C-alpha positions in Angstrom: -28.8 186.1 98.0 -31.9 184.1 97.4 -31.9 181.7 94.5 -33.8 182.8 91.3 -37.0 180.8 91.3 -37.7 179.3 87.8 -40.9 177.8 86.3 -40.5 175.8 83.1 -43.4 175.1 80.7 -42.3 172.5 78.3 -44.1 169.5 76.7 -40.9 167.5 75.8 -40.5 165.7 79.0 -36.9 164.4 78.3 -35.8 167.9 77.4 -37.6 169.3 80.5 -35.8 166.8 82.8 -32.4 167.7 81.2 -32.9 171.4 81.4 -34.1 171.2 85.0 -31.0 169.3 86.0 -28.8 171.7 84.2 -30.3 174.8 85.7 -30.4 173.3 89.2 -26.6 172.8 89.0 -26.0 176.6 88.6 -26.0 177.4 92.3 -27.9 180.7 92.1 -31.1 179.4 90.6 -33.6 176.6 91.2 -36.5 175.1 89.2 -39.4 175.3 91.6 -42.2 174.3 89.2 -42.7 172.7 85.8 -45.8 172.1 83.6 -46.0 170.1 80.4 -49.5 171.1 79.2 -51.1 174.4 78.4 -54.1 173.6 80.7 -51.9 172.9 83.7 -49.9 176.0 83.1 -53.0 178.1 82.8 -54.3 176.7 86.1 -51.1 177.6 87.8 -51.0 181.2 86.5 -54.6 181.7 87.8 -53.2 181.4 91.3 -52.9 184.8 93.0 -49.4 184.2 94.5 -46.5 183.9 92.0 -44.4 180.8 92.6 -41.5 181.8 90.3 -39.5 184.9 89.4 -38.7 183.8 85.9 -40.8 181.7 83.5 -39.2 179.7 80.7 -42.0 179.2 78.2 -41.9 176.9 75.2 -43.7 178.6 72.3 -45.1 175.4 70.9 -47.1 173.1 73.2 -48.8 170.1 71.7 -48.0 171.4 68.2 -49.8 174.7 68.9 -48.3 178.1 69.7 -50.1 178.1 73.1 -47.0 179.5 74.8 -47.8 182.9 73.5 -51.1 183.3 75.3 -49.6 181.6 78.4 -46.8 184.2 78.4 -49.4 186.9 78.4 -51.2 185.3 81.3 -47.9 184.9 83.3 -47.1 188.5 82.7 -50.5 189.9 83.5 -51.3 187.7 86.5 -47.8 187.4 88.1 -45.8 190.2 86.5 -43.3 187.4 85.8 -40.3 187.8 83.5 -41.0 185.4 80.7 -38.3 184.0 78.4 -39.6 182.1 75.4 -38.0 178.9 74.3 -38.1 177.9 70.6 -36.5 175.2 68.4 -36.1 177.7 65.5 -36.3 181.5 64.9 -40.0 181.7 64.1 -40.0 185.5 63.8 -43.7 185.9 63.8 -44.2 183.8 66.9 -41.3 185.6 68.6 -42.7 189.0 67.8 -46.1 188.0 69.1 -44.4 186.7 72.3 -42.9 190.2 72.9 -46.3 191.7 72.3 -47.7 189.3 74.9 -45.1 190.6 77.5 -42.1 188.2 77.0 -38.8 189.8 78.0 -36.5 187.6 75.9 -36.3 184.4 73.9 -33.7 181.6 73.4 -33.1 178.9 70.8 -33.3 175.5 72.6 -30.1 174.2 70.9 -28.2 177.1 72.7 -29.4 176.1 76.1 -26.0 176.7 77.6 -26.6 180.4 77.4 -29.8 180.2 79.4 -28.3 180.8 82.9 -26.9 184.1 81.8 -30.1 185.1 80.1 -32.1 184.2 83.2 -29.8 186.2 85.4 -30.1 189.2 83.1 -33.9 188.9 83.0 -34.1 188.6 86.7 -32.0 191.7 87.1 -34.1 193.5 84.5 -31.1 193.6 82.1 -32.6 192.0 79.1 -31.0 192.0 75.7 -33.3 194.8 74.7 -32.4 198.1 76.4 -33.7 197.6 79.9 -35.5 200.9 80.2 -37.1 200.5 76.7 -38.0 196.9 77.5 -39.7 197.8 80.7 -41.6 200.6 79.1 -42.8 198.2 76.3 -43.9 195.7 78.8 -45.8 198.2 80.9 -47.5 199.6 77.8 -48.5 196.1 76.7 -49.9 195.5 80.1 -51.9 198.7 80.1 -53.3 198.1 76.6 -54.1 194.4 77.4 -56.0 195.5 80.5 -57.9 198.1 78.6 -58.7 195.5 75.9 -59.9 193.1 78.5 -62.1 195.7 80.2 -63.6 196.6 76.9 -64.4 193.0 76.1 -66.0 192.4 79.5 -68.2 195.5 79.1 -69.1 194.3 75.5 -70.1 190.9 76.8 -72.1 192.4 79.7 -74.0 194.6 77.2 -74.7 191.6 75.0 -75.6 188.9 77.5 -78.6 189.1 79.8 -78.3 188.1 83.5 -80.3 184.9 82.7 -78.0 184.0 79.8 -75.0 184.6 82.1 -76.5 182.2 84.7 -77.0 179.5 82.0 -73.4 179.9 80.8 -72.2 179.7 84.4 -74.0 176.3 84.8 -72.6 175.1 81.5 -69.1 176.1 82.7 -69.7 174.0 85.8 -70.5 171.0 83.5 -74.2 170.8 83.9 -76.4 169.5 81.0 -79.2 171.5 79.5 -81.7 169.2 81.2 -80.1 169.9 84.6 -80.1 173.6 83.9 -83.9 173.4 83.1 -84.6 171.6 86.4 -82.4 174.0 88.4 -84.3 177.1 87.2 -87.7 175.5 86.8 -88.0 176.2 83.1 -88.5 174.0 80.1 -85.7 172.4 78.2 -86.9 174.3 75.1 -86.4 177.6 77.0 -82.9 176.6 77.8 -82.2 175.7 74.2 -83.5 179.1 73.2 -81.2 180.9 75.7 -78.3 178.9 74.4 -79.2 179.7 70.8 -79.3 183.4 71.6 -75.9 183.2 73.4 -74.2 181.5 70.5 -75.6 184.0 68.1 -74.5 187.0 70.2 -71.0 185.7 70.9 -70.4 184.0 67.6 -69.4 180.8 69.3 -69.6 177.3 67.7 -70.8 175.7 70.9 -72.1 176.4 74.4 -68.9 175.0 76.0 -66.8 177.3 73.7 -69.0 180.3 74.8 -68.5 179.4 78.5 -64.8 179.1 78.0 -64.7 182.5 76.2 -66.3 184.2 79.2 -64.1 182.2 81.7 -61.0 183.6 79.8 -62.3 187.1 80.5 -62.5 186.5 84.2 -66.2 185.4 84.6 -67.1 182.3 86.7 -64.1 182.5 89.1 -65.0 180.0 91.8 -64.5 181.1 95.3 -64.4 184.8 94.4 -66.7 186.9 96.6 -66.7 189.7 94.1 -68.0 187.5 91.3 -70.5 185.8 93.7 -71.8 189.3 94.6 -72.1 190.2 90.9 -74.1 187.1 90.1 -76.4 187.7 93.1 -76.9 191.3 92.0 -77.8 190.1 88.5 -80.3 187.6 89.9 -82.1 190.4 91.8 -82.3 192.7 88.7 
């Protein structure tokens, strides 16, 4: 039987090392990846091929409950079985984690129980009734996809093709002056476009607006589908 592949997302490096060593001694599981920041974990989950069967996700990363949105990304992108790790029973965070697609959670001080929980999650025998849990996760996945599709359509209805191109350039790190030179327009015109974008999206800054669209799946580098969409918008 193949070993259960585990990814750990944890910002306490000492605890991460200890947990990795403990799990690697189990014989039927191995920690294949670990990440200590939300940004690094997000980049990993954006990869098409899952590298782990089970994800151990710390709810709190850098003093923020970033693990909840990462659990959702791991679930939607990889279909991974996510177990949330927490230092205390933060009921609101735990409930939101299940809404995001997590299959179980564990208090860190009871880490000795993790191997059994990992095996149960991998075998789809979570503490919640397996059939109900699977139905909940599939329903969450369906609703999240519908929600994302709605948000994408909403943005496309709000943002013009030119404004989308400006945001794309901002997402790549270009300054407003560079954008003006690239499209042979005045700096004032770029600032007007940015002002319209911020008003439409309700964003505090152009970088925040670009990140908002990136989170929805826009600006995926190397994606022929997105490239074709941008080319089509330029020709409209």
